[in-house]
N, C-alpha and C positions, 0 to 999 in steps of 0.2 A: 217219467221227468219227458215234460214235454217244451221243448224249445222254440220258443217267434222271435226271432231274426228275422226271418224273413220278412213276418205281416209289418213287423216295427219299421224295419229297413223302407219296407215300399210305402208306410204309412208318412214317413218323411223326404217322400221320393228320392230316395238315396242309392246309387248304382252300388253294386257288389264291390266295382272297381274304386271308389273312394272309401266305403264303409272300409277297405282292405286299407287304402292308404293312411286313413286317419286313426285307426285301431294299430295297425301296426302289425294286424295277423294275417297270414298269408291267403293267396284269394283260391286256393286250392283246400284251406283248411274253412274259411268260410262258408264253401260250397258244398263242404261234406257236412258241414254241422247244418245248411239250410236243407239238405235234402235228407237226413236223419241218418247217415252214415256213420256221423265220428260223436262224441257226447264232449263238450267241451270243458275244459278245468275250470272250477271257479274264476281264475284270474285272467283266463281268454275271455267268459262274458264279462268280466268286468271292464275287461278293455275294452268289449264289443258295444257295454251299455254306456261308458267314458265318451266314445266317439257317435255315439245315437243320441246323446244326450238324455238316458233315461236313468231309472234306479236299478240296479242292477236285477233284484227280485223280479222285475218286469219284464223280463227275458226268458221265464220259465215258469213252470208249474209240474207242481208234484202227481204226479196220479197213482190213488191207492185202489 
């Protein structure tokens, strides 16, 4: 699964700190997600999507 948090966050011109504040997800966890070191749960993806004001499914794609 590929996660697009950083791409969408940059499109929205939002800092990582701002996304952390809005989503309630720890800055370190967001950094790990964006760098591919961590796979977020659906609940975390939904928090991030809400903070970015996009549908949850826009944050990821499933690679076959």
